[in-house]
N, C-alpha and C positions, 0 to 999 in steps of 0.2 A: 460741775464741770466733769465728774465721773461719769455720769449718765451720757453726756455727750460722747465722750471718748469712746465708750462701749458700743454706742449706736454706730459711730464712724467705723470702728474696727469690725463690727459685723457685716457692714456692707462692703467693706475691702475684701473681706473673705469670700463673698458671693462673686464679687467681680474677679478675683483671682482664680476661682473655680471655673468661671465662664471662660477665662482666657486659657486656663489650662486645657480646657475640653476643646476649645477652638484649635489650639496647636496640636493636640492628640489627633483630631479629626483630620486636620490638614496633613498631618504626617502619615496617617494610616491610609488615606485615600490612594496616594501613588503606590504604596506597598501592595495594597490589594489589586490594583490595576496590573501591577508587575506579575503578580501570582496568576491572576486570570490570563493574561497574555502568554505567560510561560506554558500554562496548561494547554491553551489552544494550539501553541506552536509545537508543543511535543506531540499531540495528536496528529497534526499535519506531517510532522517528520516521521512518526510511527507508520502512518499510511503510505507515505512514499517509499520507505524502506520495504514494507510488506509488498507493495506493488512491483518495486524493482526486482526483489527476489523472485516473485512469482513469474514475471515476464522472463527472466533469465532461466528460470527452471524449465519453462516451455521450450526454449532454445536447446537445452540440454537434453530434453527428452527426444527432440527430432534428432539430434546428434546420436543418441543411442539406437534410434530407429534405422538411421542410415547405416550404423555399424551392423546391426541385425542383418540388414540386407546384404552386406559383403559377405558376413560369415556364412549366409545360406546361399550364396553364389548369385544373388539377385543384382539388378541394377542399382547404383547407389541411390537413385531417386525413386525406386520402385514403390507406388502407393503413397508418396509423401506430397505430391504436387497439389495444392488446395489450400483451403482454410480450414482449421481443425480445432476441436476442443480436447485438450489433453490434461492428464493429471500425472503426479509423480510416478506412479507404476504403469503407465502406458508402455506397451510393448506390442509385438505383433500377436501374442497370445491374449492380450487385453489391448485391442487396436484404438487409434485415435477415433473420435467421433466427427462427422461432418457437422459443421455449424449450420443449424437451422435455426433453433432457438438456442439462446447462450444463456444457461441458467447461472445464477450466482454460485460462486465457489462456497463450499461448506467448510468449516474449521473444526476438526476433531481435536477436542481439548485432551482427550486421552492419549493421542498419538503425538499431537502437536503438528499434524499435517493438514494441508489443504487439498480437498478433492471434492467429487460430485456425489459421493455415495453416503457418507456418514458425518454427522456433526451438525453444528449450528449454522444456518445461513450467514454468509458475511455480505459486505457491499460489493466484493471484487468479482469482476467477469473477465475472463481470459480467452484469448484466441491466439493461435499461431498461424501465420500464413507462410506457406513454402512455395518459391517460384524458382524456375530455372533462369539463370542470367546468361544473356548471349546465346548464340547459336551452336556453341560447341558441345552441349550436353555434359560439361564438366564442372559447373559451379550451380550451387543453390543458394539463394538467399532466403534466411529464415528471419521473420519478424514476430517476436512474442509481443502481444499487446495486453496491457491490463487496463480496465476502465473502472471507475468508481465515482459516484456521486459525493461532493463535498462542498458544503456551504452554498447550495443552490446551483452549482454548475458541475459538469462532468469533467473529471481530471482523467488523463491519460499517461500512461509511462510505457515506452517501447524499448526492447532490447533487439539488436540485430547482429546477426552473425552470418558469415558466408562459409559454406562447407564445400569442399572440392573432391572431385572424384580422381584422387591421387593413386588409388590402388590398381 
């Protein structure tokens, strides 16, 4: 009778181990799926945030150029109408470049800045388009656009602002 009992107990231990392994596996799969999804989602959010800030930065660069025009006694839209490639330090001494080819922005990890001259290539490309609105020559529409590939499709974020010749 003793040998039968010990044989029965050793089988139960194996079954218990298999059930415990099954429960552990069934519990871990959803947790791993959530972790994987959250990593993917955080990358999407990070890229959207970077692109939105880059688009807004291009609008601010044009605002600065408009202000420089005023300070130098020029028309507010002087040299601004068109589609341009700009970076954070664009000014009339370092003027915007017309878009022919549109290279990817580079990220300089030493400064934390995006530009075209220093750093590692990124997936982001940026343009800013400036146009006059209406016939009064008193309003400019600025559209900063950032594009980047993500999961097999091109993503686009735009920032738009209107600047007026109020001076």
